[in-house]
PyMOL Python script that loads the backbone (N, CA, C, O; Angstrom):
from pymol import cmd

cmd.read_pdbstr("""\
ATOM      1  N   UNK A   1     122.025 -97.196-147.171  1.00  0.00           N
ATOM      2  CA  UNK A   1     121.535 -96.824-145.854  1.00  0.00           C
ATOM      3  C   UNK A   1     121.946 -97.896-144.866  1.00  0.00           C
ATOM      4  O   UNK A   1     121.771 -99.086-145.128  1.00  0.00           O
ATOM      5  N   UNK A   2     122.483 -97.490-143.747  1.00  0.00           N
ATOM      6  CA  UNK A   2     122.915 -98.425-142.717  1.00  0.00           C
ATOM      7  C   UNK A   2     121.706 -99.120-142.096  1.00  0.00           C
ATOM      8  O   UNK A   2     120.624 -98.539-142.007  1.00  0.00           O
ATOM      9  N   UNK A   3     121.896-100.350-141.674  1.00  0.00           N
ATOM     10  CA  UNK A   3     120.800-101.112-141.098  1.00  0.00           C
ATOM     11  C   UNK A   3     120.260-100.474-139.832  1.00  0.00           C
ATOM     12  O   UNK A   3     119.084-100.642-139.509  1.00  0.00           O
ATOM     13  N   UNK A   4     121.099 -99.745-139.114  1.00  0.00           N
ATOM     14  CA  UNK A   4     120.674 -99.157-137.850  1.00  0.00           C
ATOM     15  C   UNK A   4     119.787 -97.926-138.054  1.00  0.00           C
ATOM     16  O   UNK A   4     119.092 -97.504-137.130  1.00  0.00           O
ATOM     17  N   UNK A   5     119.809 -97.362-139.237  1.00  0.00           N
ATOM     18  CA  UNK A   5     118.994 -96.176-139.496  1.00  0.00           C
ATOM     19  C   UNK A   5     117.561 -96.585-139.797  1.00  0.00           C
ATOM     20  O   UNK A   5     117.322 -97.502-140.582  1.00  0.00           O
ATOM     21  N   UNK A   6     116.621 -95.911-139.180  1.00  0.00           N
ATOM     22  CA  UNK A   6     115.205 -96.153-139.432  1.00  0.00           C
ATOM     23  C   UNK A   6     114.713 -95.165-140.477  1.00  0.00           C
ATOM     24  O   UNK A   6     115.042 -93.980-140.426  1.00  0.00           O
ATOM     25  N   UNK A   7     113.931 -95.650-141.416  1.00  0.00           N
ATOM     26  CA  UNK A   7     113.345 -94.755-142.409  1.00  0.00           C
ATOM     27  C   UNK A   7     112.076 -94.131-141.834  1.00  0.00           C
ATOM     28  O   UNK A   7     111.336 -94.775-141.090  1.00  0.00           O
ATOM     29  N   UNK A   8     111.840 -92.891-142.184  1.00  0.00           N
ATOM     30  CA  UNK A   8     110.595 -92.238-141.800  1.00  0.00           C
ATOM     31  C   UNK A   8     109.469 -92.791-142.659  1.00  0.00           C
ATOM     32  O   UNK A   8     109.718 -93.466-143.658  1.00  0.00           O
ATOM     33  N   UNK A   9     108.239 -92.509-142.276  1.00  0.00           N
ATOM     34  CA  UNK A   9     107.092 -92.926-143.080  1.00  0.00           C
ATOM     35  C   UNK A   9     107.163 -92.350-144.479  1.00  0.00           C
ATOM     36  O   UNK A   9     106.823 -93.025-145.451  1.00  0.00           O
ATOM     37  N   UNK A  10     107.602 -91.107-144.586  1.00  0.00           N
ATOM     38  CA  UNK A  10     107.729 -90.451-145.890  1.00  0.00           C
ATOM     39  C   UNK A  10     108.745 -91.180-146.770  1.00  0.00           C
ATOM     40  O   UNK A  10     108.499 -91.416-147.953  1.00  0.00           O
ATOM     41  N   UNK A  11     109.876 -91.529-146.184  1.00  0.00           N
ATOM     42  CA  UNK A  11     110.910 -92.255-146.934  1.00  0.00           C
ATOM     43  C   UNK A  11     110.415 -93.641-147.350  1.00  0.00           C
ATOM     44  O   UNK A  11     110.690 -94.096-148.460  1.00  0.00           O
ATOM     45  N   UNK A  12     109.686 -94.308-146.455  1.00  0.00           N
ATOM     46  CA  UNK A  12     109.151 -95.635-146.785  1.00  0.00           C
ATOM     47  C   UNK A  12     108.155 -95.548-147.934  1.00  0.00           C
ATOM     48  O   UNK A  12     108.155 -96.399-148.823  1.00  0.00           O
ATOM     49  N   UNK A  13     107.306 -94.525-147.919  1.00  0.00           N
ATOM     50  CA  UNK A  13     106.331 -94.354-148.995  1.00  0.00           C
ATOM     51  C   UNK A  13     107.041 -94.110-150.322  1.00  0.00           C
ATOM     52  O   UNK A  13     106.687 -94.723-151.329  1.00  0.00           O
ATOM     53  N   UNK A  14     108.029 -93.230-150.339  1.00  0.00           N
ATOM     54  CA  UNK A  14     108.728 -92.916-151.594  1.00  0.00           C
ATOM     55  C   UNK A  14     109.475 -94.140-152.118  1.00  0.00           C
ATOM     56  O   UNK A  14     109.418 -94.437-153.312  1.00  0.00           O
ATOM     57  N   UNK A  15     110.166 -94.843-151.243  1.00  0.00           N
ATOM     58  CA  UNK A  15     110.896 -96.049-151.672  1.00  0.00           C
ATOM     59  C   UNK A  15     109.922 -97.103-152.197  1.00  0.00           C
ATOM     60  O   UNK A  15     110.188 -97.743-153.214  1.00  0.00           O
ATOM     61  N   UNK A  16     108.791 -97.283-151.504  1.00  0.00           N
ATOM     62  CA  UNK A  16     107.799 -98.258-151.963  1.00  0.00           C
ATOM     63  C   UNK A  16     107.270 -97.871-153.332  1.00  0.00           C
ATOM     64  O   UNK A  16     107.117 -98.730-154.200  1.00  0.00           O
ATOM     65  N   UNK A  17     106.987 -96.582-153.539  1.00  0.00           N
ATOM     66  CA  UNK A  17     106.505 -96.126-154.852  1.00  0.00           C
ATOM     67  C   UNK A  17     107.495 -96.500-155.946  1.00  0.00           C
ATOM     68  O   UNK A  17     107.109 -97.058-156.972  1.00  0.00           O
ATOM     69  N   UNK A  18     108.765 -96.195-155.730  1.00  0.00           N
ATOM     70  CA  UNK A  18     109.783 -96.503-156.744  1.00  0.00           C
ATOM     71  C   UNK A  18     109.819 -97.999-157.033  1.00  0.00           C
ATOM     72  O   UNK A  18     109.795 -98.407-158.194  1.00  0.00           O
ATOM     73  N   UNK A  19     109.876 -98.809-155.998  1.00  0.00           N
ATOM     74  CA  UNK A  19     109.984-100.256-156.187  1.00  0.00           C
ATOM     75  C   UNK A  19     108.733-100.833-156.849  1.00  0.00           C
ATOM     76  O   UNK A  19     108.834-101.693-157.725  1.00  0.00           O
ATOM     77  N   UNK A  20     107.563-100.365-156.436  1.00  0.00           N
ATOM     78  CA  UNK A  20     106.310-100.886-156.979  1.00  0.00           C
ATOM     79  C   UNK A  20     106.170-100.538-158.454  1.00  0.00           C
ATOM     80  O   UNK A  20     105.814-101.391-159.267  1.00  0.00           O
ATOM     81  N   UNK A  21     106.450 -99.288-158.798  1.00  0.00           N
ATOM     82  CA  UNK A  21     106.303 -98.855-160.187  1.00  0.00           C
ATOM     83  C   UNK A  21     107.293 -99.577-161.089  1.00  0.00           C
ATOM     84  O   UNK A  21     106.940 -99.961-162.204  1.00  0.00           O
ATOM     85  N   UNK A  22     108.509 -99.766-160.635  1.00  0.00           N
ATOM     86  CA  UNK A  22     109.502-100.502-161.427  1.00  0.00           C
ATOM     87  C   UNK A  22     109.045-101.943-161.634  1.00  0.00           C
ATOM     88  O   UNK A  22     109.157-102.477-162.738  1.00  0.00           O
ATOM     89  N   UNK A  23     108.540-102.564-160.595  1.00  0.00           N
ATOM     90  CA  UNK A  23     108.136-103.971-160.668  1.00  0.00           C
ATOM     91  C   UNK A  23     106.860-104.181-161.481  1.00  0.00           C
ATOM     92  O   UNK A  23     106.761-105.153-162.230  1.00  0.00           O
ATOM     93  N   UNK A  24     105.885-103.282-161.341  1.00  0.00           N
ATOM     94  CA  UNK A  24     104.556-103.504-161.907  1.00  0.00           C
ATOM     95  C   UNK A  24     104.222-102.652-163.123  1.00  0.00           C
ATOM     96  O   UNK A  24     103.249-102.929-163.824  1.00  0.00           O
ATOM     97  N   UNK A  25     105.012-101.628-163.378  1.00  0.00           N
ATOM     98  CA  UNK A  25     104.795-100.737-164.528  1.00  0.00           C
ATOM     99  C   UNK A  25     103.527 -99.889-164.410  1.00  0.00           C
ATOM    100  O   UNK A  25     103.025 -99.381-165.413  1.00  0.00           O
ATOM    101  N   UNK A  26     103.018 -99.736-163.205  1.00  0.00           N
ATOM    102  CA  UNK A  26     101.922 -98.811-162.926  1.00  0.00           C
ATOM    103  C   UNK A  26     102.011 -98.437-161.449  1.00  0.00           C
ATOM    104  O   UNK A  26     102.698 -99.101-160.674  1.00  0.00           O
ATOM    105  N   UNK A  27     101.314 -97.377-161.069  1.00  0.00           N
ATOM    106  CA  UNK A  27     101.434 -96.919-159.685  1.00  0.00           C
ATOM    107  C   UNK A  27     100.484 -97.682-158.754  1.00  0.00           C
ATOM    108  O   UNK A  27      99.451 -98.189-159.191  1.00  0.00           O
ATOM    109  N   UNK A  28     100.839 -97.756-157.480  1.00  0.00           N
ATOM    110  CA  UNK A  28     100.020 -98.497-156.517  1.00  0.00           C
ATOM    111  C   UNK A  28      98.819 -97.679-156.034  1.00  0.00           C
ATOM    112  O   UNK A  28      98.779 -96.457-156.179  1.00  0.00           O
ATOM    113  N   UNK A  29      97.852 -98.380-155.462  1.00  0.00           N
ATOM    114  CA  UNK A  29      96.737 -97.707-154.799  1.00  0.00           C
ATOM    115  C   UNK A  29      97.202 -97.274-153.403  1.00  0.00           C
ATOM    116  O   UNK A  29      98.246 -97.715-152.923  1.00  0.00           O
ATOM    117  N   UNK A  30      96.430 -96.421-152.773  1.00  0.00           N
ATOM    118  CA  UNK A  30      96.771 -95.978-151.416  1.00  0.00           C
ATOM    119  C   UNK A  30      96.778 -97.170-150.461  1.00  0.00           C
ATOM    120  O   UNK A  30      97.645 -97.257-149.592  1.00  0.00           O
ATOM    121  N   UNK A  31      95.841 -98.072-150.608  1.00  0.00           N
ATOM    122  CA  UNK A  31      95.802 -99.265-149.740  1.00  0.00           C
ATOM    123  C   UNK A  31      97.022-100.158-149.970  1.00  0.00           C
ATOM    124  O   UNK A  31      97.553-100.730-149.018  1.00  0.00           O
ATOM    125  N   UNK A  32      97.468-100.284-151.212  1.00  0.00           N
ATOM    126  CA  UNK A  32      98.676-101.062-151.483  1.00  0.00           C
ATOM    127  C   UNK A  32      99.896-100.405-150.847  1.00  0.00           C
ATOM    128  O   UNK A  32     100.797-101.094-150.369  1.00  0.00           O
ATOM    129  N   UNK A  33      99.925 -99.070-150.840  1.00  0.00           N
ATOM    130  CA  UNK A  33     101.028 -98.356-150.184  1.00  0.00           C
ATOM    131  C   UNK A  33     100.993 -98.635-148.687  1.00  0.00           C
ATOM    132  O   UNK A  33     102.037 -98.862-148.074  1.00  0.00           O
ATOM    133  N   UNK A  34      99.797 -98.621-148.092  1.00  0.00           N
ATOM    134  CA  UNK A  34      99.663 -98.958-146.662  1.00  0.00           C
ATOM    135  C   UNK A  34     100.245-100.334-146.385  1.00  0.00           C
ATOM    136  O   UNK A  34     101.053-100.505-145.472  1.00  0.00           O
ATOM    137  N   UNK A  35      99.829-101.314-147.178  1.00  0.00           N
ATOM    138  CA  UNK A  35     100.286-102.695-146.967  1.00  0.00           C
ATOM    139  C   UNK A  35     101.793-102.821-147.181  1.00  0.00           C
ATOM    140  O   UNK A  35     102.472-103.533-146.441  1.00  0.00           O
ATOM    141  N   UNK A  36     102.311-102.130-148.193  1.00  0.00           N
ATOM    142  CA  UNK A  36     103.723-102.262-148.539  1.00  0.00           C
ATOM    143  C   UNK A  36     104.675-101.527-147.613  1.00  0.00           C
ATOM    144  O   UNK A  36     105.864-101.841-147.563  1.00  0.00           O
ATOM    145  N   UNK A  37     104.159-100.554-146.883  1.00  0.00           N
ATOM    146  CA  UNK A  37     105.019 -99.761-146.000  1.00  0.00           C
ATOM    147  C   UNK A  37     104.804-100.057-144.524  1.00  0.00           C
ATOM    148  O   UNK A  37     105.590 -99.632-143.677  1.00  0.00           O
ATOM    149  N   UNK A  38     103.736-100.790-144.220  1.00  0.00           N
ATOM    150  CA  UNK A  38     103.425-101.059-142.826  1.00  0.00           C
ATOM    151  C   UNK A  38     102.686 -99.923-142.144  1.00  0.00           C
ATOM    152  O   UNK A  38     102.478 -99.962-140.931  1.00  0.00           O
ATOM    153  N   UNK A  39     102.288 -98.914-142.903  1.00  0.00           N
ATOM    154  CA  UNK A  39     101.490 -97.822-142.334  1.00  0.00           C
ATOM    155  C   UNK A  39     100.037 -98.277-142.276  1.00  0.00           C
ATOM    156  O   UNK A  39      99.533 -98.859-143.236  1.00  0.00           O
ATOM    157  N   UNK A  40      99.365 -98.021-141.170  1.00  0.00           N
ATOM    158  CA  UNK A  40      98.022 -98.571-140.992  1.00  0.00           C
ATOM    159  C   UNK A  40      96.906 -97.637-141.456  1.00  0.00           C
ATOM    160  O   UNK A  40      95.762 -98.069-141.602  1.00  0.00           O
ATOM    161  N   UNK A  41      97.220 -96.382-141.687  1.00  0.00           N
ATOM    162  CA  UNK A  41      96.192 -95.398-142.000  1.00  0.00           C
ATOM    163  C   UNK A  41      96.310 -94.883-143.435  1.00  0.00           C
ATOM    164  O   UNK A  41      97.369 -94.418-143.855  1.00  0.00           O
ATOM    165  N   UNK A  42      95.204 -94.974-144.177  1.00  0.00           N
ATOM    166  CA  UNK A  42      95.209 -94.400-145.527  1.00  0.00           C
ATOM    167  C   UNK A  42      95.359 -92.881-145.459  1.00  0.00           C
ATOM    168  O   UNK A  42      95.888 -92.264-146.383  1.00  0.00           O
ATOM    169  N   UNK A  43      94.894 -92.284-144.367  1.00  0.00           N
ATOM    170  CA  UNK A  43      95.033 -90.833-144.205  1.00  0.00           C
ATOM    171  C   UNK A  43      96.505 -90.443-144.076  1.00  0.00           C
ATOM    172  O   UNK A  43      96.928 -89.440-144.648  1.00  0.00           O
ATOM    173  N   UNK A  44      97.283 -91.220-143.335  1.00  0.00           N
ATOM    174  CA  UNK A  44      98.707 -90.878-143.191  1.00  0.00           C
ATOM    175  C   UNK A  44      99.443 -91.081-144.516  1.00  0.00           C
ATOM    176  O   UNK A  44     100.338 -90.306-144.855  1.00  0.00           O
ATOM    177  N   UNK A  45      99.068 -92.124-145.268  1.00  0.00           N
ATOM    178  CA  UNK A  45      99.670 -92.309-146.592  1.00  0.00           C
ATOM    179  C   UNK A  45      99.318 -91.133-147.492  1.00  0.00           C
ATOM    180  O   UNK A  45     100.179 -90.623-148.209  1.00  0.00           O
ATOM    181  N   UNK A  46      98.067 -90.701-147.462  1.00  0.00           N
ATOM    182  CA  UNK A  46      97.653 -89.545-148.265  1.00  0.00           C
ATOM    183  C   UNK A  46      98.433 -88.294-147.880  1.00  0.00           C
ATOM    184  O   UNK A  46      98.825 -87.511-148.745  1.00  0.00           O
ATOM    185  N   UNK A  47      98.658 -88.108-146.587  1.00  0.00           N
ATOM    186  CA  UNK A  47      99.461 -86.961-146.127  1.00  0.00           C
ATOM    187  C   UNK A  47     100.883 -87.046-146.673  1.00  0.00           C
ATOM    188  O   UNK A  47     101.436 -86.043-147.123  1.00  0.00           O
ATOM    189  N   UNK A  48     101.476 -88.240-146.635  1.00  0.00           N
ATOM    190  CA  UNK A  48     102.830 -88.417-147.164  1.00  0.00           C
ATOM    191  C   UNK A  48     102.862 -88.155-148.674  1.00  0.00           C
ATOM    192  O   UNK A  48     103.805 -87.549-149.182  1.00  0.00           O
ATOM    193  N   UNK A  49     101.832 -88.614-149.382  1.00  0.00           N
ATOM    194  CA  UNK A  49     101.778 -88.374-150.833  1.00  0.00           C
ATOM    195  C   UNK A  49     101.681 -86.879-151.132  1.00  0.00           C
ATOM    196  O   UNK A  49     102.332 -86.386-152.053  1.00  0.00           O
ATOM    197  N   UNK A  50     100.873 -86.161-150.360  1.00  0.00           N
ATOM    198  CA  UNK A  50     100.762 -84.711-150.570  1.00  0.00           C
ATOM    199  C   UNK A  50     102.089 -84.018-150.274  1.00  0.00           C
ATOM    200  O   UNK A  50     102.474 -83.083-150.975  1.00  0.00           O
ATOM    201  N   UNK A  51     102.787 -84.480-149.234  1.00  0.00           N
ATOM    202  CA  UNK A  51     104.087 -83.896-148.899  1.00  0.00           C
ATOM    203  C   UNK A  51     105.104 -84.175-150.010  1.00  0.00           C
ATOM    204  O   UNK A  51     105.873 -83.289-150.381  1.00  0.00           O
ATOM    205  N   UNK A  52     105.112 -85.398-150.540  1.00  0.00           N
ATOM    206  CA  UNK A  52     106.022 -85.734-151.644  1.00  0.00           C
ATOM    207  C   UNK A  52     105.707 -84.887-152.890  1.00  0.00           C
ATOM    208  O   UNK A  52     106.607 -84.494-153.632  1.00  0.00           O
ATOM    209  N   UNK A  53     104.422 -84.620-153.096  1.00  0.00           N
ATOM    210  CA  UNK A  53     104.042 -83.770-154.227  1.00  0.00           C
ATOM    211  C   UNK A  53     104.521 -82.335-154.019  1.00  0.00           C
ATOM    212  O   UNK A  53     105.024 -81.709-154.953  1.00  0.00           O
ATOM    213  N   UNK A  54     104.370 -81.814-152.810  1.00  0.00           N
ATOM    214  CA  UNK A  54     104.854 -80.467-152.501  1.00  0.00           C
ATOM    215  C   UNK A  54     106.375 -80.364-152.627  1.00  0.00           C
ATOM    216  O   UNK A  54     106.906 -79.314-152.989  1.00  0.00           O
ATOM    217  N   UNK A  55     107.065 -81.457-152.328  1.00  0.00           N
ATOM    218  CA  UNK A  55     108.528 -81.490-152.443  1.00  0.00           C
ATOM    219  C   UNK A  55     108.977 -81.622-153.900  1.00  0.00           C
ATOM    220  O   UNK A  55     110.162 -81.486-154.204  1.00  0.00           O
ATOM    221  N   UNK A  56     108.019 -81.888-154.802  1.00  0.00           N
ATOM    222  CA  UNK A  56     108.347 -82.035-156.212  1.00  0.00           C
ATOM    223  C   UNK A  56     108.869 -83.410-156.587  1.00  0.00           C
ATOM    224  O   UNK A  56     109.438 -83.579-157.666  1.00  0.00           O
ATOM    225  N   UNK A  57     108.687 -84.402-155.711  1.00  0.00           N
ATOM    226  CA  UNK A  57     109.180 -85.755-155.988  1.00  0.00           C
ATOM    227  C   UNK A  57     108.181 -86.601-156.771  1.00  0.00           C
ATOM    228  O   UNK A  57     108.570 -87.523-157.489  1.00  0.00           O
ATOM    229  N   UNK A  58     106.879 -86.284-156.631  1.00  0.00           N
ATOM    230  CA  UNK A  58     105.853 -87.003-157.384  1.00  0.00           C
ATOM    231  C   UNK A  58     104.846 -86.009-157.947  1.00  0.00           C
ATOM    232  O   UNK A  58     104.768 -84.859-157.514  1.00  0.00           O
ATOM    233  N   UNK A  59     104.085 -86.480-158.916  1.00  0.00           N
ATOM    234  CA  UNK A  59     102.918 -85.762-159.417  1.00  0.00           C
ATOM    235  C   UNK A  59     101.769 -86.750-159.393  1.00  0.00           C
ATOM    236  O   UNK A  59     101.966 -87.943-159.624  1.00  0.00           O
ATOM    237  N   UNK A  60     100.569 -86.259-159.115  1.00  0.00           N
ATOM    238  CA  UNK A  60      99.397 -87.139-159.128  1.00  0.00           C
ATOM    239  C   UNK A  60      98.147 -86.331-159.399  1.00  0.00           C
ATOM    240  O   UNK A  60      98.093 -85.130-159.134  1.00  0.00           O
ATOM    241  N   UNK A  61      97.145 -87.007-159.929  1.00  0.00           N
ATOM    242  CA  UNK A  61      95.846 -86.381-160.150  1.00  0.00           C
ATOM    243  C   UNK A  61      94.980 -86.679-158.940  1.00  0.00           C
ATOM    244  O   UNK A  61      94.917 -87.817-158.475  1.00  0.00           O
ATOM    245  N   UNK A  62      94.331 -85.675-158.447  1.00  0.00           N
ATOM    246  CA  UNK A  62      93.455 -85.848-157.287  1.00  0.00           C
ATOM    247  C   UNK A  62      92.229 -86.672-157.671  1.00  0.00           C
ATOM    248  O   UNK A  62      91.709 -86.553-158.780  1.00  0.00           O
ATOM    249  N   UNK A  63      91.785 -87.491-156.759  1.00  0.00           N
ATOM    250  CA  UNK A  63      90.567 -88.296-156.911  1.00  0.00           C
ATOM    251  C   UNK A  63      90.580 -89.197-158.143  1.00  0.00           C
ATOM    252  O   UNK A  63      89.528 -89.476-158.719  1.00  0.00           O
ATOM    253  N   UNK A  64      91.743 -89.644-158.543  1.00  0.00           N
ATOM    254  CA  UNK A  64      91.866 -90.584-159.656  1.00  0.00           C
ATOM    255  C   UNK A  64      92.816 -91.705-159.221  1.00  0.00           C
ATOM    256  O   UNK A  64      93.860 -91.450-158.620  1.00  0.00           O
ATOM    257  N   UNK A  65      92.443 -92.927-159.529  1.00  0.00           N
ATOM    258  CA  UNK A  65      93.231 -94.079-159.090  1.00  0.00           C
ATOM    259  C   UNK A  65      94.495 -94.264-159.919  1.00  0.00           C
ATOM    260  O   UNK A  65      94.500 -94.039-161.129  1.00  0.00           O
ATOM    261  N   UNK A  66      95.551 -94.673-159.256  1.00  0.00           N
ATOM    262  CA  UNK A  66      96.815 -95.083-159.894  1.00  0.00           C
ATOM    263  C   UNK A  66      97.383 -94.017-160.845  1.00  0.00           C
ATOM    264  O   UNK A  66      97.761 -94.317-161.977  1.00  0.00           O
ATOM    265  N   UNK A  67      97.432 -92.786-160.365  1.00  0.00           N
ATOM    266  CA  UNK A  67      97.929 -91.690-161.203  1.00  0.00           C
ATOM    267  C   UNK A  67      99.226 -91.081-160.684  1.00  0.00           C
ATOM    268  O   UNK A  67      99.618 -89.999-161.122  1.00  0.00           O
ATOM    269  N   UNK A  68      99.893 -91.755-159.761  1.00  0.00           N
ATOM    270  CA  UNK A  68     101.139 -91.224-159.203  1.00  0.00           C
ATOM    271  C   UNK A  68     102.252 -91.396-160.227  1.00  0.00           C
ATOM    272  O   UNK A  68     102.438 -92.472-160.796  1.00  0.00           O
ATOM    273  N   UNK A  69     102.984 -90.315-160.446  1.00  0.00           N
ATOM    274  CA  UNK A  69     104.117 -90.341-161.369  1.00  0.00           C
ATOM    275  C   UNK A  69     105.335 -89.837-160.628  1.00  0.00           C
ATOM    276  O   UNK A  69     105.275 -88.810-159.951  1.00  0.00           O
ATOM    277  N   UNK A  70     106.447 -90.556-160.752  1.00  0.00           N
ATOM    278  CA  UNK A  70     107.698 -90.136-160.126  1.00  0.00           C
ATOM    279  C   UNK A  70     108.340 -89.057-160.991  1.00  0.00           C
ATOM    280  O   UNK A  70     108.598 -89.286-162.172  1.00  0.00           O
ATOM    281  N   UNK A  71     108.598 -87.900-160.425  1.00  0.00           N
ATOM    282  CA  UNK A  71     109.234 -86.804-161.155  1.00  0.00           C
ATOM    283  C   UNK A  71     110.706 -87.153-161.370  1.00  0.00           C
ATOM    284  O   UNK A  71     111.397 -87.584-160.447  1.00  0.00           O
ATOM    285  N   UNK A  72     111.163 -86.962-162.584  1.00  0.00           N
ATOM    286  CA  UNK A  72     112.558 -87.246-162.902  1.00  0.00           C
ATOM    287  C   UNK A  72     112.782 -88.647-163.434  1.00  0.00           C
ATOM    288  O   UNK A  72     113.903 -89.001-163.800  1.00  0.00           O
ATOM    289  N   UNK A  73     111.730 -89.447-163.479  1.00  0.00           N
ATOM    290  CA  UNK A  73     111.807 -90.800-164.025  1.00  0.00           C
ATOM    291  C   UNK A  73     110.840 -90.882-165.192  1.00  0.00           C
ATOM    292  O   UNK A  73     109.789 -90.241-165.186  1.00  0.00           O
ATOM    293  N   UNK A  74     111.196 -91.667-166.183  1.00  0.00           N
ATOM    294  CA  UNK A  74     110.344 -91.807-167.355  1.00  0.00           C
ATOM    295  C   UNK A  74     110.101 -93.281-167.622  1.00  0.00           C
ATOM    296  O   UNK A  74     111.038 -94.076-167.697  1.00  0.00           O
ATOM    297  N   UNK A  75     108.847 -93.630-167.763  1.00  0.00           N
ATOM    298  CA  UNK A  75     108.504 -95.007-168.143  1.00  0.00           C
ATOM    299  C   UNK A  75     108.639 -95.090-169.653  1.00  0.00           C
ATOM    300  O   UNK A  75     108.122 -94.239-170.377  1.00  0.00           O
ATOM    301  N   UNK A  76     109.320 -96.095-170.118  1.00  0.00           N
ATOM    302  CA  UNK A  76     109.479 -96.286-171.555  1.00  0.00           C
ATOM    303  C   UNK A  76     108.847 -97.599-171.964  1.00  0.00           C
ATOM    304  O   UNK A  76     108.932 -98.599-171.252  1.00  0.00           O
ATOM    305  N   UNK A  77     108.223 -97.578-173.103  1.00  0.00           N
ATOM    306  CA  UNK A  77     107.606 -98.786-173.627  1.00  0.00           C
ATOM    307  C   UNK A  77     108.700 -99.686-174.188  1.00  0.00           C
ATOM    308  O   UNK A  77     109.557 -99.245-174.954  1.00  0.00           O
ATOM    309  N   UNK A  78     108.654-100.929-173.800  1.00  0.00           N
ATOM    310  CA  UNK A  78     109.623-101.909-174.274  1.00  0.00           C
ATOM    311  C   UNK A  78     108.879-102.871-175.190  1.00  0.00           C
ATOM    312  O   UNK A  78     107.891-103.486-174.789  1.00  0.00           O
ATOM    313  N   UNK A  79     109.360-102.996-176.418  1.00  0.00           N
ATOM    314  CA  UNK A  79     108.699-103.864-177.388  1.00  0.00           C
ATOM    315  C   UNK A  79     109.243-105.283-177.363  1.00  0.00           C
ATOM    316  O   UNK A  79     109.211-105.981-178.377  1.00  0.00           O
ATOM    317  N   UNK A  80     109.735-105.706-176.229  1.00  0.00           N
ATOM    318  CA  UNK A  80     110.271-107.054-176.073  1.00  0.00           C
ATOM    319  C   UNK A  80     109.324-107.838-175.165  1.00  0.00           C
ATOM    320  O   UNK A  80     109.356-107.650-173.949  1.00  0.00           O
ATOM    321  N   UNK A  81     108.480-108.716-175.727  1.00  0.00           N
ATOM    322  CA  UNK A  81     107.509-109.453-174.903  1.00  0.00           C
ATOM    323  C   UNK A  81     108.147-110.249-173.773  1.00  0.00           C
ATOM    324  O   UNK A  81     107.558-110.370-172.698  1.00  0.00           O
ATOM    325  N   UNK A  82     109.333-110.791-173.996  1.00  0.00           N
ATOM    326  CA  UNK A  82     110.001-111.559-172.933  1.00  0.00           C
ATOM    327  C   UNK A  82     110.334-110.645-171.753  1.00  0.00           C
ATOM    328  O   UNK A  82     110.150-111.027-170.597  1.00  0.00           O
ATOM    329  N   UNK A  83     110.823-109.440-172.046  1.00  0.00           N
ATOM    330  CA  UNK A  83     111.118-108.478-170.973  1.00  0.00           C
ATOM    331  C   UNK A  83     109.839-108.118-170.219  1.00  0.00           C
ATOM    332  O   UNK A  83     109.814-108.102-168.988  1.00  0.00           O
ATOM    333  N   UNK A  84     108.803-107.835-170.957  1.00  0.00           N
ATOM    334  CA  UNK A  84     107.537-107.450-170.320  1.00  0.00           C
ATOM    335  C   UNK A  84     106.971-108.585-169.485  1.00  0.00           C
ATOM    336  O   UNK A  84     106.400-108.336-168.423  1.00  0.00           O
ATOM    337  N   UNK A  85     107.111-109.806-169.931  1.00  0.00           N
ATOM    338  CA  UNK A  85     106.631-110.940-169.154  1.00  0.00           C
ATOM    339  C   UNK A  85     107.414-111.065-167.846  1.00  0.00           C
ATOM    340  O   UNK A  85     106.832-111.345-166.798  1.00  0.00           O
ATOM    341  N   UNK A  86     108.733-110.858-167.904  1.00  0.00           N
ATOM    342  CA  UNK A  86     109.539-110.921-166.683  1.00  0.00           C
ATOM    343  C   UNK A  86     109.172-109.802-165.724  1.00  0.00           C
ATOM    344  O   UNK A  86     109.164-110.010-164.510  1.00  0.00           O
ATOM    345  N   UNK A  87     108.872-108.635-166.238  1.00  0.00           N
ATOM    346  CA  UNK A  87     108.566-107.480-165.395  1.00  0.00           C
ATOM    347  C   UNK A  87     107.063-107.321-165.171  1.00  0.00           C
ATOM    348  O   UNK A  87     106.635-106.380-164.504  1.00  0.00           O
ATOM    349  N   UNK A  88     106.272-108.218-165.714  1.00  0.00           N
ATOM    350  CA  UNK A  88     104.815-108.185-165.586  1.00  0.00           C
ATOM    351  C   UNK A  88     104.208-106.914-166.148  1.00  0.00           C
ATOM    352  O   UNK A  88     103.179-106.458-165.648  1.00  0.00           O
ATOM    353  N   UNK A  89     104.811-106.328-167.171  1.00  0.00           N
ATOM    354  CA  UNK A  89     104.256-105.147-167.843  1.00  0.00           C
ATOM    355  C   UNK A  89     103.241-105.642-168.867  1.00  0.00           C
ATOM    356  O   UNK A  89     103.574-106.447-169.737  1.00  0.00           O
ATOM    357  N   UNK A  90     102.053-105.180-168.769  1.00  0.00           N
ATOM    358  CA  UNK A  90     101.042-105.608-169.728  1.00  0.00           C
ATOM    359  C   UNK A  90     100.284-104.437-170.263  1.00  0.00           C
ATOM    360  O   UNK A  90      99.387-104.607-171.089  1.00  0.00           O
TER     361      UNK A  90
END
""", "prot")
cmd.dss("prot")
cmd.show_as("cartoon", "prot")
cmd.util.cbc("prot")
cmd.orient("prot")
């Protein structure tokens, strides 16, 4: 993406989800998404999450914490403690 192009709130939320899940091995809270994307409203983040779900990009359980799953991506268990320590997977 060119530096001159601005990402929409929806794009920022999706990119943040991908980066957070890869880094932490679990999904972020709505407040963490707000902080990570610069969006100030949990309601707007929730709207973006619902839109991403309707688009088929994520799946999530309603009223349950940290249940966002990226569609088309699979988390795999790595039995290498050194790898998990580097990626903070616990």
